[in-house]
RODO-2510 file (C-alpha; in nm, 4 decimals, decimal comma):
residues 318
     n   res          X          Y          Z
     1     m    27,3223     5,6043    -3,6125
     2     n    27,6279     5,4074    -3,5742
     3     a    27,6688     5,0130    -3,5169
     4     a    27,6935     5,0765    -3,1328
     5     s    27,4008     5,3081    -3,1071
     6     v    27,1812     5,0469    -3,2825
     7     r    27,2889     4,8021    -3,0714
     8     m    27,2223     5,0126    -2,7292
     9     v    26,8551     5,1251    -2,8555
    10     t    26,7932     4,7282    -2,9728
    11     r    26,8770     4,6603    -2,5752
    12     s    26,7143     4,9395    -2,4247
    13     r    26,3887     4,8117    -2,5993
    14     s    26,4676     4,4875    -2,4093
    15     r    26,4530     4,6695    -2,0609
    16     g    26,1112     4,7300    -1,8759
    17     s    25,7936     4,9221    -1,9886
    18     g    25,9791     5,2757    -1,8400
    19     s    26,2893     5,1572    -2,1051
    20     r    26,0667     5,0669    -2,3761
    21     q    25,9032     5,4172    -2,3359
    22     r    26,2170     5,5980    -2,3714
    23     a    26,3434     5,4014    -2,6992
    24     v    26,0576     5,5295    -2,8814
    25     g    26,1322     5,8209    -3,1308
    26     e    26,4539     5,9054    -2,9815
    27     e    26,8365     5,7003    -2,9182
    28     a    26,9214     5,5540    -2,5689
    29     a    27,2207     5,6820    -2,4610
    30     p    27,4862     5,4377    -2,4087
    31     l    27,5022     5,2668    -2,0578
    32     q    27,8276     5,2689    -1,8671
    33     r    27,9420     4,9505    -1,7358
    34     g    27,8417     5,0172    -1,3839
    35     e    27,5175     5,1659    -1,4932
    36     a    27,4426     4,8536    -1,7055
    37     a    27,4902     4,6299    -1,4098
    38     a    27,2651     4,8561    -1,1978
    39     e    26,9765     4,8449    -1,4463
    40     r    26,9748     4,4574    -1,4678
    41     r    26,9963     4,4695    -1,0561
    42     k    26,6941     4,7175    -1,0718
    43     s    26,5072     4,4814    -1,3264
    44     h    26,5641     4,1328    -1,1583
    45     s    26,4569     4,3190    -0,8250
    46     c    26,1204     4,4547    -0,9897
    47     v    26,0850     4,0777    -1,1125
    48     r    26,1339     3,9131    -0,7544
    49     r    25,8737     4,1452    -0,6234
    50     q    25,6050     4,0701    -0,8821
    51     q    25,6556     3,7077    -0,8397
    52     k    25,6547     3,7211    -0,4519
    53     a    25,3636     3,9679    -0,4835
    54     q    25,1536     3,6878    -0,6980
    55     r    25,2362     3,4291    -0,4106
    56     l    25,0098     3,6550    -0,1457
    57     n    24,6530     3,5903    -0,0338
    58     v    24,5475     3,9343     0,0517
    59     a    24,2605     4,0125     0,2767
    60     y    24,0702     4,3437     0,3137
    61     e    23,8399     4,4576     0,5399
    62     a    23,5081     4,6036     0,4526
    63     s    23,5212     5,0141     0,5813
    64     d    23,2781     5,1140     0,8328
    65     g    23,1022     5,2806     0,5349
    66     e    23,0774     4,9564     0,3240
    67     k    22,9979     4,6865     0,6030
    68     g    22,6509     4,5403     0,5600
    69     e    22,4825     4,2101     0,6448
    70     n    22,5940     4,0925     0,2976
    71     t    22,9399     4,2746     0,2714
    72     e    23,1814     3,9714     0,3582
    73     p    23,5274     4,0372     0,3899
    74     l    23,7908     3,8525     0,1728
    75     r    23,9597     3,5992     0,3486
    76     a    24,2758     3,3737     0,2665
    77     p    24,1514     3,0458     0,1134
    78     g    24,0684     2,7668     0,3565
    79     w    23,8147     2,4474     0,4566
    80     e    23,4513     2,5376     0,4205
    81     p    23,1370     2,2912     0,3924
    82     q    23,0166     2,2051     0,0708
    83     d    22,6834     2,4396    -0,0202
    84     w    22,6684     2,5578     0,3186
    85     r    22,5403     2,9043     0,2294
    86     q    22,2611     2,7114     0,0029
    87     q    22,2078     2,4997     0,3386
    88     l    22,2265     2,8294     0,5665
    89     a    21,9908     3,0034     0,3265
    90     n    21,7475     2,6967     0,3269
    91     i    21,7304     2,7334     0,7091
    92     r    21,6464     3,0712     0,7370
    93     t    21,3640     3,0215     0,5001
    94     m    21,2377     2,7244     0,7415
    95     r    21,2754     2,9716     1,0525
    96     s    21,1162     3,2831     0,9085
    97     g    20,8039     3,2077     1,1235
    98     k    20,9921     3,2457     1,4180
    99     d    20,7751     2,9767     1,5803
   100     a    20,9884     2,8304     1,8059
   101     p    20,9397     2,9088     2,2077
   102     v    21,2930     3,0526     2,1923
   103     d    21,1619     3,3372     1,9958
   104     q    20,9227     3,4686     2,2102
   105     l    21,0432     3,3332     2,5415
   106     g    21,4319     3,3589     2,4923
   107     a    21,6966     3,5473     2,7374
   108     e    21,6344     3,8806     2,5755
   109     h    21,2412     3,8718     2,6830
   110     c    21,2999     3,7377     3,0051
   111     y    21,4304     4,0812     3,2141
   112     d    21,2491     4,3602     3,2702
   113     p    21,3028     4,6447     3,0140
   114     s    21,2070     4,9198     3,3042
   115     a    21,4782     4,8258     3,5184
   116     p    21,8567     5,0277     3,5632
   117     p    22,0683     4,8676     3,3364
   118     k    22,2724     4,6278     3,5622
   119     v    21,9595     4,5123     3,7028
   120     r    21,8624     4,4311     3,3403
   121     r    22,1914     4,2552     3,2884
   122     y    22,1803     4,0543     3,6032
   123     q    21,8175     3,8893     3,5143
   124     v    21,9378     3,8133     3,1752
   125     l    22,2277     3,6289     3,3174
   126     l    21,9891     3,4306     3,5743
   127     s    21,7652     3,3588     3,3237
   128     l    22,0385     3,1832     3,1205
   129     m    22,1529     2,9941     3,4676
   130     l    21,8002     2,8701     3,4716
   131     s    21,7417     2,7782     3,1241
   132     s    21,9835     2,4655     3,0933
   133     q    21,8294     2,1575     3,0797
   134     t    21,4587     2,3317     3,0570
   135     k    21,2353     2,4195     2,8316
   136     d    21,2085     2,8067     2,7228
   137     q    20,8346     2,8202     2,8847
   138     v    20,9276     2,6807     3,2473
   139     t    21,2146     2,9425     3,2451
   140     a    21,0003     3,2325     3,1226
   141     g    20,7525     3,1190     3,4098
   142     a    21,0145     3,1107     3,6796
   143     m    21,1427     3,4470     3,5807
   144     q    20,8257     3,6083     3,5902
   145     r    20,7805     3,4354     3,9573
   146     l    21,1164     3,6040     4,0651
   147     r    21,0398     3,9575     3,8729
   148     a    20,7110     3,9921     4,0486
   149     r    20,9064     3,9734     4,3868
   150     g    21,1849     4,2230     4,2665
   151     l    21,4275     4,0534     4,0839
   152     t    21,7792     4,2292     4,2092
   153     v    22,1139     4,1079     4,3399
   154     d    21,9979     4,2042     4,7021
   155     s    21,6494     4,0925     4,7011
   156     i    21,8282     3,7218     4,5674
   157     l    22,0677     3,6874     4,8565
   158     q    21,7949     3,7921     5,0919
   159     t    21,5810     3,5255     4,9934
   160     d    21,6262     3,1372     5,1605
   161     d    21,7163     2,8737     4,9895
   162     s    21,3753     2,7284     5,0491
   163     t    21,1663     2,9925     4,8930
   164     l    21,4154     3,0607     4,5537
   165     g    21,3539     2,6912     4,5209
   166     m    21,0320     2,7197     4,5147
   167     l    21,0121     3,0227     4,2628
   168     i    21,2096     2,8499     4,0519
   169     y    21,0749     2,5431     4,0321
   170     p    21,0210     2,2730     3,8094
   171     v    21,3590     2,4021     3,6300
   172     g    21,5929     2,1607     3,5360
   173     f    21,8347     2,0701     3,8456
   174     w    21,6798     2,3488     4,0412
   175     r    21,8557     2,2704     4,4073
   176     n    22,1954     2,3232     4,2338
   177     k    22,0662     2,6074     4,0487
   178     v    21,9205     2,7404     4,3839
   179     k    22,2986     2,6854     4,5036
   180     y    22,4718     2,8369     4,2067
   181     i    22,2670     3,1826     4,1749
   182     k    22,3240     3,1947     4,5661
   183     q    22,6984     3,2146     4,5083
   184     t    22,7099     3,4342     4,1704
   185     s    22,5253     3,6848     4,3248
   186     a    22,7317     3,6907     4,6261
   187     i    23,0107     3,7225     4,3885
   188     l    22,8508     3,9864     4,1337
   189     q    22,7793     4,2228     4,4940
   190     q    23,1485     4,1765     4,6095
   191     r    23,3055     4,1973     4,2832
   192     y    23,1010     4,3693     4,0309
   193     d    22,9069     4,5823     4,2470
   194     g    22,5673     4,3856     4,1554
   195     d    22,6498     4,4080     3,7782
   196     i    22,7523     4,1152     3,5786
   197     p    23,1473     4,0820     3,3937
   198     a    23,1695     4,2053     3,0488
   199     s    23,3932     3,9410     2,9601
   200     v    23,3553     3,5906     2,8874
   201     a    23,6582     3,4675     3,0872
   202     e    23,4979     3,6237     3,3899
   203     l    23,1421     3,4555     3,3259
   204     v    23,2525     3,1644     3,2608
   205     a    23,4541     3,1490     3,6052
   206     l    23,0976     3,2256     3,7821
   207     p    22,9466     2,9034     3,9640
   208     g    22,6514     2,7543     3,7194
   209     v    22,7698     2,9234     3,4051
   210     g    22,9199     2,7654     3,1037
   211     p    23,0690     2,8946     2,7486
   212     k    22,7054     2,9021     2,6074
   213     m    22,5713     3,1320     2,8449
   214     a    22,8408     3,3378     2,8573
   215     h    22,8276     3,4223     2,4655
   216     l    22,4543     3,4669     2,5226
   217     a    22,5344     3,7082     2,7807
   218     m    22,7510     3,8971     2,6181
   219     a    22,5188     3,9989     2,3112
   220     v    22,2164     4,0404     2,5429
   221     a    22,2912     4,1809     2,7713
   222     w    22,6004     4,3785     2,6435
   223     g    22,5148     4,3834     2,2826
   224     t    22,8945     4,2353     2,2169
   225     v    22,9278     3,9255     1,9617
   226     s    23,2012     3,7098     2,1124
   227     g    23,1173     3,4264     1,9469
   228     i    22,8789     3,1235     1,8841
   229     a    22,6407     3,0021     2,1577
   230     v    22,6241     2,5534     2,0656
   231     d    22,4283     2,3850     2,2845
   232     t    22,3587     2,0401     2,2341
   233     h    22,1206     2,0654     1,9666
   234     v    22,3333     2,3009     1,7532
   235     h    22,6229     2,0302     1,8160
   236     r    22,3908     1,7631     1,6407
   237     i    22,2812     1,9558     1,3579
   238     a    22,5920     2,1218     1,3085
   239     n    22,7488     1,7782     1,2750
   240     r    22,4677     1,6360     1,0541
   241     l    22,5255     1,8737     0,8063
   242     r    22,8704     1,8238     0,8253
   243     w    22,9547     2,2003     0,9001
   244     t    23,2423     2,0760     1,1245
   245     k    23,5949     1,9455     0,9372
   246     k    23,5320     1,6502     1,1086
   247     t    23,3276     1,4831     1,3870
   248     t    23,3239     1,6704     1,6793
   249     k    23,2115     1,5294     2,0247
   250     s    23,1132     1,7993     2,2104
   251     p    22,9246     2,1522     2,2078
   252     e    23,2691     2,3240     2,2621
   253     e    23,4122     2,1250     2,0467
   254     t    23,1752     2,2330     1,7918
   255     r    23,1507     2,6243     1,8663
   256     t    23,5528     2,5681     1,7846
   257     a    23,5332     2,3843     1,5085
   258     l    23,2398     2,6257     1,3302
   259     e    23,4376     2,9316     1,4477
   260     e    23,7202     2,8642     1,2509
   261     w    23,5813     2,8996     0,8927
   262     l    23,2026     3,0436     0,9731
   263     p    23,2653     3,4402     0,8392
   264     s    23,2322     3,7051     1,0821
   265     w    22,9633     3,9057     0,9371
   266     l    22,7040     3,5976     1,0315
   267     g    22,7864     3,7447     1,3919
   268     t    22,6194     4,0585     1,3434
   269     r    22,2783     3,9355     1,3576
   270     k    22,0616     3,9959     1,6784
   271     h    22,1262     3,6166     1,8048
   272     p    22,4941     3,4871     1,8171
   273     s    22,3575     3,1538     1,8692
   274     s    22,3142     3,0557     1,5256
   275     p    21,9266     3,0160     1,5981
   276     e    21,8702     2,9324     1,2662
   277     l    22,0636     2,5677     1,3037
   278     v    21,7612     2,4798     1,5287
   279     h    21,5020     2,4539     1,2400
   280     r    21,1963     2,4099     1,4432
   281     e    21,0819     2,3645     1,8040
   282     s    21,1173     2,0081     1,7650
   283     a    21,5008     2,0481     1,7259
   284     a    21,5357     2,2375     2,0677
   285     s    21,3289     1,9353     2,2177
   286     a    21,4853     1,6125     2,2104
   287     r    21,2129     1,4444     2,4832
   288     r    20,9116     1,4611     2,2830
   289     p    20,8353     1,3442     1,9273
   290     p    20,8629     1,6121     1,6423
   291     p    20,4735     1,7635     1,5455
   292     p    20,4346     1,7505     1,1596
   293     a    20,6574     1,9728     0,9348
   294     p    20,6478     2,0131     0,5540
   295     p    20,9506     1,8256     0,3892
   296     c    21,2634     1,9924     0,4410
   297     l    21,4427     2,2105     0,2288
   298     q    21,7747     2,0679     0,2398
   299     s    21,6266     1,7499     0,0921
   300     h    21,7331     1,8674    -0,2369
   301     l    22,0718     1,9101    -0,1902
   302     a    22,1144     1,5558    -0,0826
   303     s    21,9466     1,4097    -0,4234
   304     k    22,2628     1,6491    -0,6130
   305     g    22,4915     1,4710    -0,3740
   306     t    22,5589     1,6857    -0,0882
   307     p    22,6598     1,4820     0,2178
   308     v    22,4674     1,4908     0,5018
   309     g    22,5707     1,3224     0,8600
   310     p    22,3635     1,0649     1,0556
   311     g    22,0681     1,1722     1,2594
   312     p    21,7271     1,2179     1,2809
   313     t    21,4991     1,2379     0,9346
   314     p    21,4888     1,5574     0,7878
   315     q    21,1495     1,6950     0,8654
   316     h    21,2618     1,5914     1,2319
   317     v    21,4817     1,9162     1,2034
   318     a    21,2850     2,0956     0,9389
***
């Protein structure tokens, strides 16, 4: 083997893995000047592609067969609260008894299951409109009285305001709700053939329907998770747990902050309003003192340094 061949074999071994494989056990043919330049460009290009690939954060979605409650798609790194998974597990443990009124008297329990689909959807929306600033027991009682008279868009429009007011009393702001129910029912009859809209944007355009009601209506009436339904209690507790990157000032601001980091697979549960955040009935009713409750499971997180924002004492939201 002459000196030139030895130099070329040595040179080829310094190339990529493919060149090394060719050099083992055989001589490499001398490269012409143009071929050598092309080889160098190819090698440099591969290195650049590898370096670029290392800087990419790639996220993959699970296939339909792989999706499940415990399946979380990979996501690019971002902000999330400290110990939120353990906090959520603790909250679910405390809520495992399902002993709050909303568990038996919520919107998914207030409609007539034997009614036609669009009548059921209308009844869900009406129960949500009545529930604002009202205890679940009071809302359920009003819905029972309305359903006893045949609760449909047409029946509501044929009911005079005075009678409708007596049927829904004593829900909060019942006079305003009489007006909103009549206006919304008229719109549904004229534009949606007695059904309710199938989008959040159209729902919040209805009189007396806010973002929380719209997201709950999408979930209960249409079976679609469109977002997190946040009321004043979820807003307060989310800030107390520091589940928002910065302190938020309204339920809608809290909803946006939570949706920025909460994994989407949490929204596959039956109730998209994160009812686990409302630990017990006491958290869902700020008007009366809380009943006795066992020590909060979140206390051990506070003892290990997890920040807990200002708010009621742990047993008040346990």
